One Martini backbone bead per residue (centre of mass of N, CA, C, O) as a GRO file, in nm:
protein
  292
    1MET     BB    1   2.183   4.683   7.158
    2VAL     BB    2   2.441   4.476   7.048
    3LEU     BB    3   2.476   4.179   6.912
    4PRO     BB    4   2.664   3.938   6.895
    5SER     BB    5   2.813   3.818   6.620
    6ALA     BB    6   2.781   3.503   6.694
    7ARG     BB    7   2.443   3.517   6.703
    8ARG     BB    8   2.339   3.597   6.417
    9PRO     BB    9   2.366   3.328   6.248
   10ALA     BB   10   2.168   3.157   6.412
   11TRP     BB   11   1.914   3.317   6.338
   12GLY     BB   12   1.945   3.278   6.029
   13ARG     BB   13   1.940   2.967   6.028
   14GLY     BB   14   1.654   2.937   6.149
   15CYS     BB   15   1.507   3.069   5.902
   16LEU     BB   16   1.610   2.867   5.686
   17VAL     BB   17   1.487   2.615   5.815
   18LEU     BB   18   1.195   2.709   5.802
   19ALA     BB   19   1.180   2.758   5.498
   20ALA     BB   20   1.261   2.469   5.409
   21ALA     BB   21   1.026   2.331   5.552
   22GLY     BB   22   0.798   2.480   5.395
   23VAL     BB   23   0.885   2.364   5.116
   24VAL     BB   24   0.859   2.066   5.178
   25PHE     BB   25   0.556   2.078   5.269
   26LEU     BB   26   0.443   2.173   5.000
   27ALA     BB   27   0.549   1.943   4.822
   28VAL     BB   28   0.402   1.717   4.972
   29VAL     BB   29   0.116   1.833   4.918
   30ALA     BB   30   0.139   1.822   4.610
   31LEU     BB   31   0.180   1.521   4.585
   32LEU     BB   32  -0.070   1.418   4.750
   33ALA     BB   33  -0.276   1.574   4.536
   34ARG     BB   34  -0.227   1.362   4.353
   35PRO     BB   35  -0.317   1.104   4.196
   36GLY     BB   36  -0.313   0.882   4.472
   37GLY     BB   37  -0.119   1.015   4.688
   38ASP     BB   38   0.200   0.863   4.598
   39PHE     BB   39   0.429   1.005   4.429
   40GLY     BB   40   0.352   0.849   4.158
   41MET     BB   41   0.311   0.513   4.251
   42SER     BB   42   0.077   0.420   4.113
   43PRO     BB   43  -0.084   0.226   3.939
   44ARG     BB   44  -0.062   0.113   3.590
   45VAL     BB   45  -0.129   0.149   3.249
   46GLY     BB   46  -0.003   0.042   2.962
   47LEU     BB   47   0.106   0.187   2.642
   48ILE     BB   48   0.099   0.069   2.292
   49ARG     BB   49   0.165   0.175   1.965
   50VAL     BB   50   0.060   0.029   1.645
   51GLU     BB   51   0.143   0.194   1.341
   52GLY     BB   52   0.122   0.079   1.052
   53GLU     BB   53   0.383  -0.044   0.918
   54ILE     BB   54   0.569  -0.341   0.953
   55ALA     BB   55   0.930  -0.309   0.934
   56GLU     BB   56   1.015  -0.314   1.242
   57ALA     BB   57   1.112  -0.389   1.600
   58ARG     BB   58   1.289  -0.203   1.771
   59SER     BB   59   1.092   0.020   1.890
   60PHE     BB   60   0.905  -0.175   2.026
   61LEU     BB   61   1.120  -0.316   2.213
   62ASP     BB   62   1.188  -0.054   2.364
   63GLU     BB   63   0.911  -0.002   2.482
   64LEU     BB   64   0.875  -0.264   2.630
   65ARG     BB   65   1.114  -0.227   2.824
   66ARG     BB   66   1.008   0.031   2.962
   67ILE     BB   67   0.753  -0.091   3.072
   68GLU     BB   68   0.898  -0.323   3.236
   69SER     BB   69   1.068  -0.113   3.418
   70ASP     BB   70   0.788  -0.014   3.526
   71THR     BB   71   0.664  -0.080   3.839
   72ARG     BB   72   0.364   0.037   3.806
   73ILE     BB   73   0.299  -0.169   3.587
   74ARG     BB   74   0.011  -0.415   3.553
   75ALA     BB   75  -0.071  -0.340   3.249
   76LEU     BB   76  -0.142  -0.402   2.889
   77VAL     BB   77  -0.178  -0.202   2.589
   78LEU     BB   78  -0.245  -0.273   2.243
   79ARG     BB   79  -0.242  -0.045   1.983
   80VAL     BB   80  -0.390  -0.153   1.670
   81ASP     BB   81  -0.301   0.014   1.343
   82SER     BB   82  -0.254  -0.237   1.101
   83PRO     BB   83  -0.171  -0.427   0.798
   84GLY     BB   84   0.121  -0.494   0.843
   85GLY     BB   85   0.410  -0.704   0.731
   86GLY     BB   86   0.679  -0.834   0.818
   87VAL     BB   87   0.737  -1.141   0.940
   88GLY     BB   88   0.987  -1.113   1.125
   89ALA     BB   89   0.896  -0.860   1.290
   90THR     BB   90   0.624  -0.973   1.387
   91GLN     BB   91   0.742  -1.223   1.539
   92GLU     BB   92   0.918  -1.062   1.730
   93MET     BB   93   0.689  -0.903   1.873
   94LEU     BB   94   0.524  -1.146   1.972
   95ASP     BB   95   0.751  -1.280   2.143
   96ALA     BB   96   0.789  -1.033   2.335
   97VAL     BB   97   0.506  -1.045   2.457
   98GLN     BB   98   0.505  -1.332   2.561
   99ARG     BB   99   0.751  -1.293   2.755
  100TYR     BB  100   0.619  -1.058   2.916
  101ARG     BB  101   0.396  -1.233   3.033
  102ARG     BB  102   0.568  -1.447   3.174
  103ARG     BB  103   0.745  -1.266   3.359
  104THR     BB  104   0.493  -1.073   3.485
  105GLU     BB  105   0.181  -1.156   3.473
  106HIS     BB  106   0.047  -0.965   3.280
  107PRO     BB  107  -0.200  -0.827   3.127
  108VAL     BB  108  -0.293  -0.834   2.767
  109VAL     BB  109  -0.445  -0.590   2.556
  110ALA     BB  110  -0.607  -0.569   2.245
  111SER     BB  111  -0.661  -0.271   2.037
  112LEU     BB  112  -0.854  -0.231   1.765
  113GLY     BB  113  -0.872  -0.044   1.510
  114ALA     BB  114  -0.938   0.024   1.190
  115THR     BB  115  -0.663  -0.165   1.140
  116ALA     BB  116  -0.611  -0.543   1.198
  117ALA     BB  117  -0.429  -0.699   0.978
  118SER     BB  118  -0.272  -0.978   0.963
  119GLY     BB  119  -0.005  -0.868   1.131
  120GLY     BB  120  -0.189  -0.723   1.322
  121TYR     BB  121  -0.341  -0.976   1.417
  122TYR     BB  122  -0.110  -1.144   1.500
  123LEU     BB  123  -0.007  -0.967   1.730
  124ALA     BB  124  -0.284  -0.987   1.900
  125CYS     BB  125  -0.228  -1.292   1.977
  126ALA     BB  126  -0.038  -1.215   2.234
  127ALA     BB  127  -0.290  -1.169   2.394
  128SER     BB  128  -0.535  -1.214   2.628
  129LYS     BB  129  -0.705  -0.990   2.484
  130ILE     BB  130  -0.953  -0.892   2.224
  131VAL     BB  131  -1.037  -0.568   2.100
  132ALA     BB  132  -1.300  -0.454   1.887
  133GLU     BB  133  -1.433  -0.277   1.664
  134PRO     BB  134  -1.700  -0.304   1.468
  135GLY     BB  135  -1.529  -0.167   1.205
  136THR     BB  136  -1.298  -0.332   1.193
  137ILE     BB  137  -1.023  -0.433   1.008
  138THR     BB  138  -0.968  -0.782   0.976
  139GLY     BB  139  -0.772  -1.046   0.948
  140SER     BB  140  -0.606  -1.165   0.678
  141ILE     BB  141  -0.510  -1.467   0.672
  142GLY     BB  142  -0.177  -1.460   0.555
  143VAL     BB  143   0.046  -1.476   0.265
  144ILE     BB  144   0.301  -1.276   0.095
  145MET     BB  145   0.475  -1.251  -0.236
  146THR     BB  146   0.678  -0.992  -0.393
  147PHE     BB  147   0.766  -0.917  -0.739
  148THR     BB  148   0.963  -0.808  -1.022
  149ASP     BB  149   0.916  -0.834  -1.381
  150ALA     BB  150   1.144  -0.677  -1.639
  151SER     BB  151   1.250  -0.850  -1.885
  152GLU     BB  152   1.083  -0.742  -2.129
  153LEU     BB  153   1.164  -0.446  -2.107
  154MET     BB  154   1.472  -0.496  -2.144
  155LYS     BB  155   1.453  -0.605  -2.431
  156LYS     BB  156   1.332  -0.343  -2.566
  157ILE     BB  157   1.588  -0.160  -2.456
  158GLY     BB  158   1.860  -0.325  -2.444
  159VAL     BB  159   1.894  -0.471  -2.154
  160ARG     BB  160   2.145  -0.644  -1.961
  161THR     BB  161   2.208  -0.885  -1.707
  162GLU     BB  162   2.474  -0.988  -1.528
  163VAL     BB  163   2.534  -1.317  -1.372
  164VAL     BB  164   2.702  -1.437  -1.080
  165LYS     BB  165   2.657  -1.765  -0.938
  166THR     BB  166   2.613  -2.057  -0.703
  167GLY     BB  167   2.314  -2.092  -0.816
  168ALA     BB  168   1.994  -2.114  -0.961
  169ARG     BB  169   1.849  -1.961  -0.691
  170LYS     BB  170   2.007  -1.694  -0.600
  171ASP     BB  171   1.803  -1.510  -0.810
  172VAL     BB  172   1.536  -1.521  -0.691
  173GLY     BB  173   1.312  -1.264  -0.793
  174ALA     BB  174   1.439  -1.115  -1.008
  175TRP     BB  175   1.378  -0.847  -1.236
  176TRP     BB  176   1.571  -0.978  -1.486
  177ARG     BB  177   1.385  -1.242  -1.451
  178PRO     BB  178   1.203  -1.502  -1.489
  179MET     BB  179   1.009  -1.745  -1.352
  180THR     BB  180   1.032  -2.063  -1.257
  181ASP     BB  181   0.897  -2.352  -1.165
  182ASP     BB  182   1.111  -2.397  -0.939
  183ASP     BB  183   1.073  -2.131  -0.805
  184ARG     BB  184   0.776  -2.151  -0.735
  185ALA     BB  185   0.792  -2.397  -0.560
  186MET     BB  186   0.983  -2.281  -0.344
  187LEU     BB  187   0.807  -2.030  -0.265
  188GLU     BB  188   0.555  -2.192  -0.183
  189SER     BB  189   0.691  -2.331   0.052
  190VAL     BB  190   0.753  -2.076   0.214
  191VAL     BB  191   0.467  -1.963   0.232
  192GLY     BB  192   0.340  -2.216   0.364
  193ASP     BB  193   0.507  -2.211   0.631
  194ALA     BB  194   0.416  -1.923   0.723
  195TYR     BB  195   0.109  -2.003   0.719
  196GLN     BB  196   0.137  -2.223   0.942
  197GLN     BB  197   0.234  -2.037   1.166
  198PHE     BB  198  -0.008  -1.852   1.173
  199THR     BB  199  -0.244  -2.063   1.223
  200SER     BB  200  -0.116  -2.182   1.483
  201THR     BB  201  -0.123  -1.920   1.646
  202VAL     BB  202  -0.432  -1.875   1.637
  203ALA     BB  203  -0.525  -2.148   1.747
  204GLU     BB  204  -0.376  -2.114   2.029
  205SER     BB  205  -0.480  -1.826   2.113
  206ARG     BB  206  -0.803  -1.899   2.057
  207VAL     BB  207  -0.886  -2.192   2.092
  208MET     BB  208  -0.878  -2.345   1.810
  209ALA     BB  209  -0.928  -2.521   1.551
  210ILE     BB  210  -0.753  -2.561   1.266
  211ASP     BB  211  -1.001  -2.583   1.074
  212SER     BB  212  -1.137  -2.313   1.164
  213VAL     BB  213  -0.901  -2.141   1.070
  214LEU     BB  214  -0.882  -2.235   0.771
  215SER     BB  215  -1.165  -2.124   0.694
  216LEU     BB  216  -1.046  -1.812   0.730
  217ALA     BB  217  -0.746  -1.854   0.575
  218ASP     BB  218  -0.802  -1.667   0.268
  219GLY     BB  219  -0.763  -1.341   0.319
  220ARG     BB  220  -0.997  -1.242   0.453
  221ILE     BB  221  -1.204  -0.997   0.562
  222LEU     BB  222  -1.325  -0.837   0.873
  223THR     BB  223  -1.516  -0.734   1.097
  224GLY     BB  224  -1.540  -0.705   1.428
  225ARG     BB  225  -1.817  -0.848   1.441
  226GLN     BB  226  -1.741  -1.098   1.270
  227ALA     BB  227  -1.496  -1.180   1.452
  228LEU     BB  228  -1.667  -1.240   1.701
  229ALA     BB  229  -1.853  -1.469   1.573
  230VAL     BB  230  -1.563  -1.658   1.503
  231GLY     BB  231  -1.343  -1.605   1.745
  232LEU     BB  232  -1.108  -1.367   1.703
  233VAL     BB  233  -1.257  -1.217   1.932
  234ASP     BB  234  -1.390  -1.112   2.252
  235THR     BB  235  -1.472  -0.799   2.199
  236LEU     BB  236  -1.638  -0.494   2.194
  237GLY     BB  237  -1.460  -0.177   2.142
  238PHE     BB  238  -1.257   0.068   2.278
  239GLU     BB  239  -0.987   0.191   2.408
  240PRO     BB  240  -1.115   0.253   2.693
  241ASP     BB  241  -1.213  -0.043   2.723
  242ALA     BB  242  -0.945  -0.182   2.718
  243ILE     BB  243  -0.826  -0.040   2.965
  244ARG     BB  244  -1.046  -0.142   3.167
  245LEU     BB  245  -0.989  -0.440   3.117
  246ALA     BB  246  -0.694  -0.443   3.213
  247ALA     BB  247  -0.746  -0.343   3.500
  248ARG     BB  248  -0.936  -0.571   3.584
  249LEU     BB  249  -0.738  -0.817   3.530
  250ALA     BB  250  -0.533  -0.669   3.754
  251GLY     BB  251  -0.717  -0.545   4.000
  252LEU     BB  252  -0.805  -0.265   3.915
  253ASP     BB  253  -0.903   0.032   3.865
  254PRO     BB  254  -1.073   0.168   3.600
  255ALA     BB  255  -0.917   0.462   3.657
  256THR     BB  256  -0.645   0.390   3.590
  257PRO     BB  257  -0.372   0.511   3.488
  258VAL     BB  258  -0.184   0.607   3.188
  259THR     BB  259   0.117   0.476   3.033
  260SER     BB  260   0.349   0.616   2.785
  261HIS     BB  261   0.674   0.550   2.637
  262GLY     BB  262   0.617   0.650   2.361
  263ARG     BB  263   0.753   0.769   2.037
  264ARG     BB  264   0.635   0.944   1.791
  265GLU     BB  265   0.675   0.961   1.466
  266PRO     BB  266   0.693   1.115   1.196
  267ASP     BB  267   0.511   1.086   0.914
  268TRP     BB  268   0.750   1.118   0.710
  269LEU     BB  269   0.921   0.879   0.819
  270ASP     BB  270   0.717   0.654   0.759
  271ILE     BB  271   0.694   0.698   0.459
  272ALA     BB  272   0.998   0.660   0.393
  273ARG     BB  273   1.012   0.365   0.485
  274ARG     BB  274   0.814   0.250   0.291
  275LEU     BB  275   0.944   0.335   0.026
  276ALA     BB  276   1.203   0.185   0.078
  277GLY     BB  277   1.082  -0.094   0.085
  278ARG     BB  278   0.956  -0.099  -0.202
  279THR     BB  279   1.222  -0.047  -0.355
  280ARG     BB  280   1.369  -0.302  -0.266
  281VAL     BB  281   1.168  -0.492  -0.405
  282LEU     BB  282   1.191  -0.377  -0.700
  283LEU     BB  283   1.531  -0.374  -0.708
  284GLY     BB  284   1.577  -0.621  -0.590
  285SER     BB  285   1.663  -0.991  -0.539
  286ALA     BB  286   1.445  -1.006  -0.307
  287PRO     BB  287   1.185  -1.121  -0.169
  288ARG     BB  288   0.894  -1.049   0.033
  289LEU     BB  289   0.773  -1.151   0.340
  290GLU     BB  290   0.412  -1.129   0.424
  291TYR     BB  291   0.190  -0.987   0.662
  292ARG     BB  292  -0.078  -0.832   0.455
   0.00000   0.00000   0.00000
């Protein structure tokens, strides 16, 4: 007996519904089998890596915004392996982390790598806690400004630069002329003000008397163990220790998964950026103020 043609599609639709239900069931089982069993929405510890010279803040700020928009993240680890860099970029990054802490009330732990000195340490001061490896090179609290004076060389080869300017100090630090006493006095005042900002930030972050900070702020470097002894870091440990500490401060399980939204750039791109920065200092007319 042949079934009426009108009933065959109903039987077929029933098979399709059962098959779809089976697929959905298997998908749910797979999701629940993931760590946390909650469709990937369990709490996370965010991780941002700051590696190499601090030349600009944009990429760091983009990463921090992605971290903040991820509602799963309840704590943040800053992995710092940097000798520092430009004052402006470093300050912008520090301010962004401080604002992140105020808005989210999430703990932030700085994990210092092989080198976290000068601007690298300055950025770490934005964290709730600082964890250093015993052999980390850190400290180097201070400011430096460098530029090149090639005026004597130009005299020897018979090259002269003509300058039309609106004030005597408009070309201060230019490579085509020596620095005057007035130039030096002005630049020293700029360096001194940036130094005062650095030391004040350390004193406030580490809850230290300013005199105690100044006694360490002569550019000296310290190992992580030495930094712990003088109060510049909170504890010794490695990146996994910092992640566990961040989870504990947020009231999470020490085994909480880690999420990193960052995209590491190729090494050649970082090298090119550094060379470009150095070239601008050597050939440009403006000195560069650095926490380095």
